[in-house]
N, C-alpha and C positions, 0 to 999 in steps of 0.2 A: 207044221212048218216051224212054229215057235219052239216046240220041244226039240226038234232037230237042231235048231240054232244053239241050244244049250249043249248038245252033245254030251260029253262026260263031265262038263263043268258044273260046279255047284251054283254058280251065278255068272251072268253076263250083264253088261250095261248096253242098252240099246239107244242109239241116237235117233231122234225123230225130228226131221228138219222143218216140219210144219204141222199145224193142227190137222190138216187133211191126212198127212202120212200117219200121224198119231192115231187118228180115228180108224184108219185102215188096220193099223197094228192092233188096236183094241178089239176090233171085230175078229181078227184072227186069233187073238189071245182068248177072247171069250168063247169062241167056238172050240177051243182046246181046254176049256175049264180052268184057265188061269184067272186069278182074282186079285183084287186089292183088299185083303182082309175080308171083312164081312160086307163091304159096300156093294150094293147092287150095280149092275153095269151102267145104268143111267146116271149114277153119281160119280163115275170115274172122271177125273179132271185131266185134260190134256197137259202135256209137258214136253220138254226137249230130251230128257234122259230118264229112262225107266230101268230099274234093276229088275231082272227076271231071275227067279230062283228055281231050283230043280224041284222044290215042293209045290210048284205052281203059284206061289205068291209073287206079287210084284209091288214095287214101291218107287216113288220119285227119288231121283238122285239130285242133290243140290248142284247147281251149275258151278259153284266154287269147287266142289270135289271133282267134278268132271274136268274142268280146266286144269286143276292142280295135278290130277292123275297123269297128265302128259309130261310133267317135269321128270327128267331122267333120274333125279334123286329120290323120287317117290317110288317105292317098290310095293309089289303085291296087289296092284289094282286088277280088277277083273278084265277079261277080254271085252273089247268095245266094238260094237257092230253098228254100222250105218244101215238102218232098216230099209231105206228107200233103195239102196243098192242090193241088199240081200233079197228083197222081195222080187226083184226082176232077174235074179240069178247072176248078177255081176260078181265075178270072182274077187274083186278088190273091195269087198264089203267091210273089211276090218278098218277101224279108224286109227290112223297113224298120228293124227294131230287133232286138237280140238277145233271144231268148226267155228268156235267163238273167238279164237285167238286173233284172227284177222280183224274182227270188230274192235278189239281192244288196242290194236296197233295202229288204227287210223288216227 
């Protein structure tokens, strides 16, 4: 499932809306041999945005970069996927805007 999400991309950014969703993503990633460098699975820290690379490495994406990547002047950011939608087969799983923007506009 995670490898399919990458398709032919070198890297995708995966949005994880909660710790629970992140843990489900980590379970799926671990079952497909994805990793955070040399860290064992029990040391992986939850987060909101994870970069997934085609070589099966993963890393946290700072929220500043995530939010900034939605600026139309910023070019070349990876495809962004909402994992909770992707996991249930929702066809609208691509992130068109940062889920954090609404929080900043309040």
